[in-house]
ROPA-812924 format. One record per residue (C-alpha): residue number from 0; x, y, z. Coordinates in nm, 2 decimals. Each point is the difference from the previous one (the first is absolute). Last residue first. Layout:
BEGIN
<site><num>NUM</num><x>X</x><y>Y</y><z>Z</z></site>
...
This chain:
BEGIN
<site><num>95</num><x>1.87</x><y>-0.51</y><z>0.45</z></site>
<site><num>94</num><x>-0.36</x><y>-0.04</y><z>0.08</z></site>
<site><num>93</num><x>-0.13</x><y>-0.17</y><z>0.31</z></site>
<site><num>92</num><x>-0.27</x><y>-0.27</y><z>0.04</z></site>
<site><num>91</num><x>0.09</x><y>-0.13</y><z>-0.35</z></site>
<site><num>90</num><x>-0.28</x><y>-0.11</y><z>-0.23</z></site>
<site><num>89</num><x>-0.06</x><y>-0.35</y><z>-0.13</z></site>
<site><num>88</num><x>0.13</x><y>-0.16</y><z>0.32</z></site>
<site><num>87</num><x>-0.34</x><y>-0.17</y><z>0.09</z></site>
<site><num>86</num><x>-0.01</x><y>0.22</y><z>0.31</z></site>
<site><num>85</num><x>0.06</x><y>0.31</y><z>-0.20</z></site>
<site><num>84</num><x>-0.27</x><y>-0.09</y><z>-0.25</z></site>
<site><num>83</num><x>-0.24</x><y>-0.05</y><z>0.28</z></site>
<site><num>82</num><x>0.08</x><y>0.34</y><z>0.14</z></site>
<site><num>81</num><x>-0.04</x><y>0.16</y><z>-0.34</z></site>
<site><num>80</num><x>-0.34</x><y>-0.17</y><z>-0.05</z></site>
<site><num>79</num><x>-0.12</x><y>0.11</y><z>0.34</z></site>
<site><num>78</num><x>0.11</x><y>0.36</y><z>-0.07</z></site>
<site><num>77</num><x>-0.19</x><y>-0.01</y><z>-0.33</z></site>
<site><num>76</num><x>-0.31</x><y>-0.14</y><z>0.15</z></site>
<site><num>75</num><x>0.00</x><y>0.28</y><z>0.26</z></site>
<site><num>74</num><x>0.08</x><y>0.26</y><z>-0.26</z></site>
<site><num>73</num><x>-0.28</x><y>-0.14</y><z>-0.22</z></site>
<site><num>72</num><x>-0.27</x><y>0.06</y><z>0.26</z></site>
<site><num>71</num><x>0.13</x><y>0.34</y><z>0.10</z></site>
<site><num>70</num><x>0.03</x><y>0.14</y><z>-0.35</z></site>
<site><num>69</num><x>0.33</x><y>0.02</y><z>-0.19</z></site>
<site><num>68</num><x>0.13</x><y>0.34</y><z>-0.09</z></site>
<site><num>67</num><x>0.37</x><y>-0.10</y><z>0.03</z></site>
<site><num>66</num><x>0.11</x><y>0.29</y><z>0.22</z></site>
<site><num>65</num><x>-0.30</x><y>0.03</y><z>0.24</z></site>
<site><num>64</num><x>-0.02</x><y>-0.38</y><z>0.02</z></site>
<site><num>63</num><x>0.35</x><y>-0.04</y><z>0.13</z></site>
<site><num>62</num><x>0.27</x><y>-0.17</y><z>-0.21</z></site>
<site><num>61</num><x>0.10</x><y>-0.34</y><z>0.15</z></site>
<site><num>60</num><x>0.37</x><y>0.01</y><z>0.11</z></site>
<site><num>59</num><x>0.26</x><y>-0.21</y><z>-0.17</z></site>
<site><num>58</num><x>0.28</x><y>0.25</y><z>-0.05</z></site>
<site><num>57</num><x>-0.09</x><y>0.04</y><z>-0.36</z></site>
<site><num>56</num><x>-0.36</x><y>0.09</y><z>0.09</z></site>
<site><num>55</num><x>-0.29</x><y>-0.24</y><z>-0.03</z></site>
<site><num>54</num><x>-0.33</x><y>0.10</y><z>-0.15</z></site>
<site><num>53</num><x>0.11</x><y>0.18</y><z>-0.31</z></site>
<site><num>52</num><x>-0.26</x><y>0.17</y><z>-0.21</z></site>
<site><num>51</num><x>0.00</x><y>-0.05</y><z>-0.38</z></site>
<site><num>50</num><x>0.01</x><y>0.33</y><z>-0.19</z></site>
<site><num>49</num><x>-0.20</x><y>-0.04</y><z>-0.31</z></site>
<site><num>48</num><x>0.17</x><y>-0.05</y><z>-0.33</z></site>
<site><num>47</num><x>-0.24</x><y>-0.27</y><z>-0.11</z></site>
<site><num>46</num><x>0.25</x><y>-0.27</y><z>0.07</z></site>
<site><num>45</num><x>0.04</x><y>0.12</y><z>0.35</z></site>
<site><num>44</num><x>0.27</x><y>0.25</y><z>0.12</z></site>
<site><num>43</num><x>0.23</x><y>-0.04</y><z>0.30</z></site>
<site><num>42</num><x>0.28</x><y>-0.17</y><z>-0.19</z></site>
<site><num>41</num><x>0.28</x><y>-0.20</y><z>0.16</z></site>
<site><num>40</num><x>-0.21</x><y>-0.17</y><z>0.27</z></site>
<site><num>39</num><x>-0.29</x><y>-0.06</y><z>-0.23</z></site>
<site><num>38</num><x>0.05</x><y>-0.38</y><z>-0.05</z></site>
<site><num>37</num><x>0.12</x><y>-0.06</y><z>0.35</z></site>
<site><num>36</num><x>-0.29</x><y>0.18</y><z>0.16</z></site>
<site><num>35</num><x>-0.26</x><y>-0.15</y><z>-0.23</z></site>
<site><num>34</num><x>0.14</x><y>-0.35</y><z>0.06</z></site>
<site><num>33</num><x>0.00</x><y>0.06</y><z>0.38</z></site>
<site><num>32</num><x>-0.36</x><y>0.11</y><z>-0.01</z></site>
<site><num>31</num><x>-0.09</x><y>-0.30</y><z>-0.22</z></site>
<site><num>30</num><x>0.13</x><y>-0.23</y><z>0.28</z></site>
<site><num>29</num><x>-0.15</x><y>0.20</y><z>0.28</z></site>
<site><num>28</num><x>-0.35</x><y>-0.02</y><z>-0.14</z></site>
<site><num>27</num><x>-0.21</x><y>0.31</y><z>0.04</z></site>
<site><num>26</num><x>-0.38</x><y>-0.05</y><z>0.02</z></site>
<site><num>25</num><x>-0.29</x><y>0.20</y><z>-0.14</z></site>
<site><num>24</num><x>0.16</x><y>0.16</y><z>-0.31</z></site>
<site><num>23</num><x>-0.24</x><y>0.23</y><z>-0.19</z></site>
<site><num>22</num><x>0.28</x><y>0.16</y><z>-0.19</z></site>
<site><num>21</num><x>-0.10</x><y>0.35</y><z>0.12</z></site>
<site><num>20</num><x>-0.05</x><y>-0.15</y><z>0.35</z></site>
<site><num>19</num><x>0.35</x><y>-0.15</y><z>-0.01</z></site>
<site><num>18</num><x>0.17</x><y>0.31</y><z>-0.14</z></site>
<site><num>17</num><x>-0.16</x><y>0.21</y><z>0.29</z></site>
<site><num>16</num><x>-0.06</x><y>0.35</y><z>-0.14</z></site>
<site><num>15</num><x>0.19</x><y>0.29</y><z>0.12</z></site>
<site><num>14</num><x>-0.17</x><y>0.34</y><z>0.02</z></site>
<site><num>13</num><x>0.23</x><y>0.28</y><z>-0.11</z></site>
<site><num>12</num><x>0.09</x><y>0.22</y><z>0.29</z></site>
<site><num>11</num><x>-0.23</x><y>0.30</y><z>0.08</z></site>
<site><num>10</num><x>0.17</x><y>0.34</y><z>-0.08</z></site>
<site><num>9</num><x>0.07</x><y>0.23</y><z>0.29</z></site>
<site><num>8</num><x>-0.09</x><y>0.36</y><z>-0.02</z></site>
<site><num>7</num><x>0.05</x><y>0.22</y><z>0.30</z></site>
<site><num>6</num><x>0.35</x><y>0.14</y><z>-0.08</z></site>
<site><num>5</num><x>-0.03</x><y>-0.04</y><z>-0.38</z></site>
<site><num>4</num><x>-0.22</x><y>0.30</y><z>-0.03</z></site>
<site><num>3</num><x>0.26</x><y>0.24</y><z>0.14</z></site>
<site><num>2</num><x>-0.18</x><y>0.33</y><z>0.09</z></site>
<site><num>1</num><x>0.07</x><y>-0.04</y><z>0.36</z></site>
<site><num>0</num><x>-0.21</x><y>0.18</y><z>0.25</z></site>
């Protein structure tokens, strides 16, 4: 048998909290979503010093739920808002 304690030990990942549930946001408007994305494109930290999650990658893809920490309900609303913003030409379909 191995004596190495780290071989069988795996630390549980930190539980991610949905920023929309934490802020008690029920609906996601695509116009305010675009403004938040443009405003925080340079900096990834909020006013309070907290890390602000990114929902759209630089290449234009929607960040998956397991990476961003958004719950199922809000991920669906988020994807719908991003797609609407793309159709209205507020967000690009493809990044540079």
